C-alpha positions as CSV (number, residue, x, y, z in Angstrom):
1,M,17.3,11.1,0.2
2,K,13.7,12.6,0.9
3,Y,10.3,10.7,0.7
4,D,6.8,10.9,0.1
5,I,5.1,7.8,1.6
6,V,1.8,7.2,0.3
7,G,-1.0,5.2,2.1
8,D,-3.2,2.6,0.6
9,I,-4.8,3.8,-2.8
10,H,-7.1,0.7,-3.5
11,G,-7.6,2.2,-7.1
12,C,-8.2,5.7,-6.2
13,Y,-5.9,7.1,-9.3
14,D,-7.5,10.2,-9.6
15,E,-7.1,10.9,-5.9
16,F,-3.3,9.9,-6.4
17,M,-2.7,12.2,-8.9
18,H,-4.2,14.9,-7.0
19,L,-1.9,14.0,-4.3
20,I,1.2,14.0,-6.1
21,D,0.2,17.3,-8.1
22,K,0.0,18.7,-4.3
23,L,3.4,17.2,-3.2
24,G,5.0,19.0,-6.2
25,Y,5.6,15.9,-8.4
26,E,5.5,16.4,-12.6
27,M,4.1,14.1,-15.0
28,I,6.5,15.5,-17.9
29,T,8.2,11.9,-18.7
30,G,4.9,9.8,-18.1
31,I,5.8,9.1,-14.2
32,P,5.9,11.2,-11.3
33,L,9.5,13.0,-10.7
34,H,9.8,15.5,-8.2
35,P,12.1,18.8,-9.2
36,D,13.8,18.5,-5.7
37,G,14.6,14.9,-6.2
38,R,12.3,13.7,-3.5
39,S,11.3,9.7,-4.2
40,L,7.5,8.3,-3.7
41,V,7.4,5.2,-1.4
42,F,3.8,3.0,-1.6
43,V,3.0,0.9,1.4
44,G,1.0,-1.5,-0.9
45,D,-2.4,-2.2,-1.6
46,T,-2.7,0.0,-4.6
47,M,-5.4,-2.1,-6.3
48,D,-9.0,-3.5,-5.4
49,R,-12.0,-1.9,-4.0
50,G,-11.5,1.2,-5.9
51,P,-12.5,2.3,-9.6
52,Q,-9.3,2.3,-11.4
53,S,-6.7,-0.3,-10.1
54,I,-5.6,-1.1,-13.7
55,K,-4.8,2.6,-14.3
56,M,-2.5,2.6,-11.1
57,L,-0.8,-0.4,-11.7
58,N,0.1,0.1,-15.3
59,L,1.4,3.8,-13.9
60,L,3.6,1.6,-11.1
61,F,5.1,-0.6,-13.7
62,K,6.1,2.2,-15.8
63,I,7.9,3.6,-12.2
64,Q,9.6,0.4,-11.8
65,D,10.9,0.2,-15.7
66,E,12.7,3.4,-14.8
67,H,14.2,1.4,-11.6
68,T,12.7,4.2,-9.0
69,L,10.1,2.1,-7.5
70,Y,9.9,1.8,-3.7
71,Y,6.8,-0.4,-2.9
72,S,6.2,-2.8,0.0
73,P,3.4,-5.4,-1.2
74,G,0.3,-5.7,0.7
75,N,-2.2,-8.6,1.5
76,H,-4.2,-7.1,-1.9
77,C,-1.3,-7.2,-3.9
78,N,-0.6,-11.0,-3.0
79,K,-4.3,-11.9,-3.3
80,L,-4.0,-10.6,-7.1
81,Y,-0.3,-12.3,-7.3
82,R,-1.9,-15.6,-6.6
83,F,-5.2,-14.9,-9.0
84,S,-2.6,-14.0,-11.7
85,K,-0.9,-17.2,-11.4
86,G,-4.5,-19.2,-12.0
87,N,-4.5,-20.1,-8.3
88,Q,-8.0,-20.6,-6.8
89,V,-8.6,-17.5,-5.5
90,Q,-12.5,-16.2,-4.3
91,P,-13.0,-12.9,-6.0
92,T,-13.9,-11.2,-2.5
93,H,-13.0,-8.4,0.0
94,G,-12.7,-6.0,-3.1
95,L,-10.4,-8.2,-5.6
96,E,-13.8,-8.5,-7.7
97,T,-13.5,-5.1,-8.6
98,T,-10.1,-5.6,-10.2
99,V,-11.4,-8.9,-11.4
100,A,-14.3,-6.8,-13.5
101,E,-11.7,-4.3,-14.9
102,L,-9.6,-7.5,-16.0
103,D,-12.7,-8.9,-17.6
104,A,-13.4,-5.7,-19.5
105,L,-10.0,-6.1,-21.5
106,S,-9.6,-8.2,-24.5
107,S,-8.5,-11.5,-24.2
108,D,-4.8,-10.6,-25.3
109,A,-4.7,-7.5,-23.0
110,R,-5.9,-9.4,-20.1
111,K,-3.2,-12.1,-20.7
112,H,-0.5,-9.3,-20.9
113,F,-1.5,-7.4,-18.0
114,L,-1.4,-10.3,-15.6
115,T,2.0,-11.5,-17.0
116,R,3.4,-8.0,-16.3
117,Y,1.8,-8.0,-12.9
118,R,3.5,-11.2,-12.0
119,Q,6.8,-9.7,-13.0
120,F,6.1,-6.7,-11.0
121,Y,5.3,-8.6,-7.8
122,E,8.1,-11.1,-8.2
123,A,10.6,-8.0,-8.2
124,L,9.2,-6.3,-4.9
125,P,11.1,-7.0,-1.4
126,L,9.1,-7.9,1.1
127,Y,9.5,-4.8,3.1
128,H,11.7,-1.5,2.4
129,T,14.8,-0.4,4.4
130,L,16.0,3.2,3.6
131,N,17.7,6.1,4.9
132,E,20.6,3.7,6.1
133,G,18.3,1.3,8.3
134,N,16.4,4.2,10.0
135,L,13.3,4.1,7.9
136,I,11.4,0.7,7.6
137,I,8.4,0.3,5.4
138,A,6.1,-2.5,5.8
139,H,2.5,-2.8,4.6
140,A,1.1,-4.2,7.8
141,G,4.1,-3.3,10.0
142,I,6.6,-5.6,11.5
143,R,8.0,-6.4,14.7
144,E,11.2,-5.2,16.0
145,E,13.1,-8.7,15.8
146,M,12.0,-9.2,12.4
147,I,13.8,-6.3,11.2
148,G,16.9,-7.7,9.0
149,A,16.1,-11.4,10.3
150,P,16.4,-14.0,7.9
151,Y,13.1,-14.5,5.6
152,S,10.3,-16.6,7.3
153,E,6.8,-17.5,6.6
154,K,6.2,-15.9,10.1
155,I,7.5,-12.6,9.0
156,R,5.9,-12.7,5.5
157,V,2.0,-13.0,7.1
158,F,3.1,-10.4,9.7
159,V,4.0,-7.8,6.9
160,L,1.3,-8.9,4.7
161,Y,-1.9,-8.7,7.2
162,G,-0.4,-7.8,10.8
163,D,-0.7,-9.2,13.8
164,I,-3.5,-11.3,13.3
165,T,-5.1,-13.4,16.0
166,G,-6.9,-16.3,13.5
167,Q,-10.3,-14.8,14.7
168,K,-12.8,-12.9,12.6
169,L,-14.7,-9.7,12.7
170,P,-18.5,-10.0,12.0
171,D,-17.4,-8.5,8.5
172,G,-15.1,-11.0,7.8
173,R,-12.2,-9.2,8.6
174,P,-9.3,-10.7,10.4
175,L,-8.8,-9.3,13.9
176,R,-5.5,-8.2,14.5
177,R,-3.5,-7.0,17.6
178,D,-2.2,-3.2,18.1
179,W,1.7,-4.3,17.2
180,A,2.5,-0.6,17.3
181,K,1.5,0.1,20.8
182,H,4.3,-2.2,21.7
183,Y,6.8,-1.4,19.5
184,K,9.8,-0.1,21.0
185,G,12.6,-0.2,18.3
186,T,14.7,2.7,16.8
187,P,14.0,2.5,13.1
188,F,10.8,4.7,12.1
189,I,8.0,2.3,10.7
190,V,5.6,3.6,8.3
191,Y,2.7,1.2,7.6
192,G,-0.7,1.1,6.4
193,H,-3.5,-1.6,5.9
194,T,-5.9,-0.6,8.7
195,P,-7.7,2.6,7.9
196,V,-7.7,5.2,10.4
197,K,-9.2,8.7,10.1
198,E,-6.1,10.4,10.9
199,V,-2.3,9.5,10.8
200,R,-1.5,7.7,13.8
201,F,1.8,8.1,15.1
202,V,2.6,5.4,17.8
203,N,6.2,4.5,19.4
204,N,7.9,5.4,16.4
205,S,5.6,4.5,13.9
206,A,3.0,5.7,11.9
207,N,0.0,4.2,10.0
208,V,-0.5,6.6,6.7
209,D,-3.6,4.4,5.5
210,T,-6.5,7.0,5.9
211,G,-9.2,4.9,4.2
212,C,-9.3,6.7,0.6
213,V,-11.3,4.2,-0.9
214,F,-13.6,4.4,2.1
215,G,-14.4,8.2,1.7
216,G,-11.4,9.3,4.1
217,K,-8.3,10.9,2.4
218,L,-5.4,10.0,0.6
219,T,-2.3,10.9,2.5
220,A,1.4,11.1,2.1
221,L,3.8,11.4,4.9
222,R,7.1,13.6,4.0
223,Y,10.1,12.1,5.5
224,P,12.1,13.2,7.3
225,E,10.2,16.5,7.7
226,M,7.4,14.3,9.2
227,E,4.7,16.7,7.4
228,I,1.5,15.0,6.5
229,V,0.0,16.1,3.1
230,S,-3.5,14.7,2.1
231,V,-6.2,14.9,-0.2
232,P,-9.8,14.4,0.1
233,S,-11.5,11.3,-1.3
234,L,-14.0,10.8,-4.1
235,Q,-15.5,7.9,-3.0
236,P,-18.6,7.6,-0.7
237,F,-18.0,7.5,3.0
238,V,-18.2,4.2,4.9
239,P,-17.5,5.1,8.4
240,E,-17.8,1.6,9.9
241,K,-14.6,0.4,7.9
242,F,-12.2,3.0,10.0
243,T,-10.4,1.6,13.4
244,A,-10.6,3.5,16.3
245,F,-7.7,2.4,18.7
246,V,-7.6,3.0,22.4
């Protein structure tokens, strides 16, 4: 199987459509299909911050209905899930844009969407193991010893949020350790979560979140070819949102 692994979309629906067109996907049936049988894979966080989260999610619902969805949920996915259940969630750090879209819907449409989103989220695995265990898709990454281990809260937090320290950056984001720098495993791990200006290959891993919602680009990594395909963002450039690793 050949895959096109897409970085964090964050409501950038138009850029996503440009990307899949560039990758050769067709929308004849209402969902993206590739004439060569390739499959799209998502590292999560397709919503929040950007302009068209609901439209992007409605497309993902259709893909899921066709049983062709490969999606590793991220922290924004989890936060919207908690919001959809009526939990007390602060509409900050991007969720406010999705909530504004929801508030523009009719009461019935809003209720229907949130019900469908709960179903969507609850059907997702925490991370994907593909290509006979040689390819792992995990939103913020995963440690070698966590792969295939029994589910735990520690693994869930790591996959959703990364190797967090408990400390905060000045803008409120959590301070994270560079787990990929120390990864020595055999499976190739593709992840996102931390915006970088270019795809970052380190120790048999790749970060494909190239900060589309912050004015970077939306990127797919073609596997097993290891070819990078990107389209430019239509959003304003916010340089401070990108991480420069040393």
